[in-house]
N, C-alpha and C positions, 0 to 999 in steps of 0.2 A: 392910317389909323392902326397899323400893326404895332404889336408890343413884343419886345424881347427883354426879359428881366430875370432876376435871381442869378443863378450861375450859368444860364443858357449862353451858348456861343453860336454865332453865325459866321462862317468862314468861307474863304475862296469866292466863287462866283454865286454862292447861294443867295436867294432873294426871299424875303418875307414881306408880304404886303397885304393890302385890303384890311380886313379885321382879324387877321391871324394873330395868335398868341403863341409864343415860344418861351417856356419858363422851366424852372427847377434846374436840373443838370443836363438838359437836352443839348445835343450837338447837331447842328445842321451845317453841311458843308458840300463842297464840289459844285455841281450845277443844279442843285435842288431848288424847287420853287414851292413855297408854302403860301397859300392865299385863301381868299374867301373867309369863312368863319371857322377855320380849323384851330385846333389846340394841340400843341405838343408839350408833353410834360414828363416828369419822372427822370429816368436815366436813359431815355431813348436816344438812338443815334440814327439820323436820316441823312443819306449821302448818295453820291453818284448822280444819276439823272432823274431822281425821284420827283414826282409831283404829288402834293397833298393839297386837296381843295374841297369845296363843298362844306359840309359840317363834320368832317372827319376829325376824330380825336385819337391820337397815338400817345401811349403812355407806358409807364413801367420800364421794363428792360428791352423793349422791342428794338430790333436792328432792321432797318428797311433801306434797301439799296438797289442798284441796277436801274432798270427801267420801271420801277414801281409806279403805280398810278392809282392813288387812293382817294376816292371821292366820298367815302363814308366809312364809319367805323366797322362795317361789315366786310371791308376790303382787306383787312389784316387781322391776324390773331397771334398773340404771343402767349406761349404756354411754358410753364416752368416753375421751379426747377424740375427737369425731366431728364431721363436717359442716363447713359453711362457717364456723361460729363456732369450730371446734376446741375444743369445750366438751363438757360432759356432758349427756346426754338421759336422763330418767327416765320409765319406764313403770310404772304401778301400777293395781291394781284398786280400784274404787269400791264403795260399799255396794250399788249396783245390779248389781254383777258386770261392769261395763263396764271397759275398759282406757282409762286417761287418760294423757296425755303432757304432761310439763313439759320444754320445750326453749327456753331463753332466755326471751323474753316470750310464747312460745306456751304455752297452758295449756288444752287441750281434748281431745276424744276421739281415739282412735287413728285412726278413720275420717277425721276432719277433718284430722289431721296428715298422713295419706297424701295427701289432696287438696291440701293446702298445699304439701307437698314436690314433688308433680308439677307444680304451677303455678309455684313459685318456682325450682326447681332442675332443670327439664326438661332431659334429655339431658346431665347433668353427672355427675361422679363423686360429688358430694354426694347427688344423687337416688338413685343406686345404694346408697350407704352407709346413708342414712336408711331406704330401703325394705328393705334387708337387716336392719336393726335392728328394723323393724316386724314382719317375718316371724319373726324369732327371738323377739321379745316375745310374739307371739300363740302360738307353739308352746310357750314356757315357761309361759305362763299358762293353757294349756288351751283356747285358741280354735281352731276349725277354720280352716285357711288356705285 
């Protein structure tokens, strides 16, 4: 009963099944599994070993990869345009219940992202913006701040 339509693409070993819907300009590839009642839309890109299930909805310009494990819409957050690149930053939960960050070529834990932001953008408006986004992501995803 899965639906893939509009300009959406499912490539490689990716699987879309159950009542999942993938539409708009979404790209799903690699070993990704999209199932249950999930909806992926907009310009999102979901790849690597990601699992999206439950009633999760991923949309906009979100980029979710690695070992992402998204069972609800509270397991990811896409903020932007933001920062020095004036682009989108995506925070998402992994299978180990960590929070991972995809921001440009940065793709690592939220802790490493905080360190990198403090190093690269020290005492700038970008540091404040990125660290505010980190704080919000932790609060949204149930981490102690």
